[in-house]
C-alpha positions, 0 to 999 in steps of 0.5 A, a space after each residue: 500500499 503506501 505510508 502517511 505523515 501528518 504536519 503544517 500548511 504555510 502561514 499566509 502573508 500576502 498583500 491580499 490577506 493582509 487586506 482581508 484581515 485588517 480592512 475587511 473582505 469588501 476592500 479585498 474585492 476591489 483590488 480584482 473587480 473593475 471600478 472606477 479610478 476613484 475607488 481604486 485610488 481610495 483603496 490605494 491610499 488605504 494601503 499606504 496608510 497601513 503600510 506606513 503605520 504597520 511599523 508605528 503601532 503597538 499592535 503589531 509585532 514589528 513595533 515591538 521588535 523595532 523599539 526593543 530588539 528581539 532578545 533571542 537574537 542578541 548575544 545575551 539572549 543567545 546564551 540564556 537557556 531560558 529563551 531556548 526552553 521557553 521556545 521548545 515550550 511554545 512549540 508543544 503547546 502549538 501542536 496541541 492548541 487550535 489556531 485562529 485563522 490568520 493569527 498564527 501565533 508567534 513567540 517574541 521575547 523582547 529586549 526590555 528590563 524592568 517589570 514582567 511583560 506578557 501580552 498578545 497582539 492582534 497579528 498572533 504576537 506573543 510578547 514576553 521579556 526576560 522578567 517573565 523568564 525569571 519569574 518562571 525559572 528562578 529558584 526552581 528546576 527547569 521542568 517546573 519552570 517549563 511548566 509555569 511558563 506553559 500556563 503563561 503561553 498557553 494563557 496568551 495562545 488561548 486569547 488568540 484562539 478565543 479571538 479576544 482582539 477581534 471585538 476591539 479591532 471591530 470597534 476601532 474600525 467602527 471609529 476610524 471608518 465610519 461617519 458619525 451618524 453611523 457611529 452613533 447608531 451602532 454604539 448602543 448596540 455594540 457591546 464588548 465582553 467583559 474583559 474579566 470573563 475572557 481573562 478567565 476563559 483564557 486561563 481555563 483553556 490555556 490550562 487545558 493546552 499546558 495539560 495536553 502538552 503534558 506539562 505537570 501544571 496541577 502542582 502550580 495550584 496547590 491550596 498552600 502555595 500557588 504559582 500565582 501567589 509567587 507571581 504576585 509576590 514577585 510583582 508586588 501586585 496584591 493576591 487579592 487585589 481585585 480592583 483592576 478593571 480588566 483582570 481579576 485578582 490572582 487569588 479568584 483566577 486560582 480559585 476558577 482554575 482549581 474548580 475547573 482543573 479536576 474536571 479537565 484532568 477527568 476528561 483528559 483521561 478519555 483522551 489517554 484512554 483513546 490513545 491506549 486503545 488506538 495503540 492495540 488496535 481497538 479503533 472502534 472503542 478508540 474513536 468513541 472515546 475521542 468523540 466523547 472527549 471533543 465534546 468537552 475539548 474539540 481540538 485539532 489533535 483529537 480530530 486529526 486522531 479520529 481521522 487516523 483511526 478511520 484511515 486505519 480501518 480502511 486499510 485493515 480492510 484494503 489489507 484483507 481484501 485488496 492486498 495488491 493495492 495495500 503493499 504497493 506503496 507506503 504513505 508518509 504518515 503515522 500509521 498503525 498497519 496490521 500484523 503479520 499474523 493476520 491472514 491474507 484473503 485473495 484480492 478482491 474483484 474490481 475497484 476497493 472503493 466499491 467496498 461500502 465500508 472501505 469508502 465509508 471509513 476513507 470519506 469519514 477520515 477525510 471528514 475529520 482531517 478537514 475538521 482538524 485543519 479548520 482548527 488549525 489552518 497551519 499544522 502539517 499533520 493534517 495536510 499530509 493525512 489529507 493527502 494519503 486519505 485523498 490518494 486512498 479515495 483516488 483524488 490524485 490532484 487534491 492529494 498533490 494540491 495538499 503536498 504542494 501547500 507544504 512544499 510551498 511552505 518547505 521545499 525540503 519537507 521529504 514526507 510531503 515529496 513522498 506523498 506527492 510522488 505516490 499521488 503523481 504516480 497514480 494521476 499518470 496511471 489514471 490519465 494515461 500519462 507517463 509519470 513513474 520516472 518524475 515520482 522516482 525522481 521526486 523520491 530521490 530527492 526525498 531520500 537524499 534529504 532523510 537517508 535510510 527512511 524505510 518508507 522512502 526506500 520501500 516507495 523507491 524500490 516499488 517504483 522502480 520495479 514498475 520501471 522494470 529496473 530489477 537491480 535497483 528495486 532489489 538493491 532499495 529492498 535489501 537496504 529497507 530490510 536491513 535497516 537497524 530496529 526496523 518493525 518486523 511487520 507485514 511490510 517487512 515480512 512481505 518483502 522478505 519473502 518476495 526477495 529471498 523466497 522463504 519466510 523471515 527469521 524469527 524476530 527475538 520478540 518472539 524468542 521464549 527466552 526473552 523475559 518481558 516485564 511483569 505486570 504490576 502486583 494487585 491487578 490483571 488482564 481480564 479481571 472483573 473491574 469490581 474487584 479493582 474498584 475494592 482494592 483502588 476505592 471508588 474515588 479513583 475511578 473515572 466512568 464514561 459512556 462512550 459510543 453511538 447513543 441514539 434511541 431512534 437508530 438501529 445502529 446505536 451501541 454504547 460502551 461503559 469506559 472505566 479508568 483508574 489512575 493511582 500510584 502510577 498505574 492506569 487500568 483501562 476497562 471496557 464493560 466492567 472487564 480490564 482491557 489495558 495496564 499502564 505503568 508510568 515512569 518519571 525517569 525512564 531509560 533510553 529507548 535504545 536499551 529496550 531494543 537491546 533487551 527485547 529486539 525490534 518490535 513488531 509495529 511502531 505507533 507514532 504519538 505526540 512527541 515519541 512513539 508506542 513500540 508494540 511487541 504484540 505477541 507478548 501483549 506488551 508495548 513501551 510508550 516513548 517520549 524524547 527518546 525516554 521510556 515513560 510507560 510499559 503497557 500490557 494487553 491481551 495478546 489474543 489467540 
């Protein structure tokens, strides 16, 4: 088949975009429609005014850079470890946060001394200064400092997501560009939202972003000593001072976040359960958990995950009934393909899109990928997934268009090149054109940018085989088979049989002599959840009803999902039966040590900041983040 990759659309910076953003769609249209000369001249004057004021207005990032300089570009800033840490925190938050269209967040640390500064600008700029860095990192570990600044940056990103600046922009434009009579008529009906309410909502959403990005923020809101208390002390602002017109007191903000925190953490367990169910291949249950979570937090990440689940369901069915299509190429996207143990049926007759289940899964995947992209127009993952799903639906021009958006942003995006090569090959086949050699050239370029990438090597070999270049195809496939730590999945087995005309050697993962970690005492797979409930206590349990719950539908179904998290152990049960057990670590070993002990995994399933490495025949997997093991996972290995 083919293998996919998720990622980012370019940030629009064209002149027409700026006109639309700051003067309204009506002005933009005058640039392209025939208008009287006077009208065009008026638009020209507006543009001159906008451009001349762009660097003179405190509402634009450029003004802050020109007046204070970019601290990160100064020699002192380059040596300041806190700048790098803050930038990395910002990137992690961007990976989980929604984005307001036309307002791509951009972190700017200005060289301003004095009191701490943190503010959001209408153009997407998030302004911090060294004073903020000191408050967050001084006297604490770097991990605590990261969590502190994650709360602050998450709060500012939330202002952009909530489009809190749009009201002030609309009021400003009404005052600047309408006549006195119009202003008088509109002003009584134009009510600005309460600033204090906006701050509360930004606190809540910013905290969710920080939690989703895996920062340990709960400890920042302890009863006896919160981060906001520390902030108030460092800035000299009274902790209980509630006289400000724009910001509620720190005390009230802490109380509000505390009131929301437990509810948010409980809902996040739905997301965690969805990820665990996903990595063991329970896609329908995973979709149900993610959809339930999306009712509370309808984010790009969760919609993207739902789309990936549907894409997996489509690929599973293609694998069963249309294996020639399945093995032809591999897309660039993190995907959980079927295992070698799954039996293969003969190739289905005709077009796999005639299979109603496959078509429904692909269309659902495209729907959720588009929904994810609407939440974050800049996300690379959504575009790569959309390209892959479009190829599966045989909409090759659309797939190439998605890849071209990524390549315009980054001409060296090897994943986009890989997916475009596949789409270009199929487009030529569909239109009666010779495009194979051009596709090979794209893959060769991609391979030069990312040598020894298994997906690219696989596709290069397959393309060369289509051109009857068997020596080159064989060379690339041998390179693919000999890659270190390559998963012994069904693609590996398929190519090994193809090249060597025999079954692949047994993987060390299958060896009975390798001792895998044991499930923690006190819990076991398949156990009735009522016994777990007695051991851990009812207060530790989060219970959810997930599924398609519609009393008027014959296809309605529901599952009782129970999750317990206590002392670093997470237990996931479906309909009162324990299905998955996870043990978390705070200081895990390097992932390479796992490979040395247990051999190559059967599957690798990517997630935010890392991978799941799955040893399915042992009912065991490892969760890794930033090359460190963060948890062991046990599940039923099947029959």
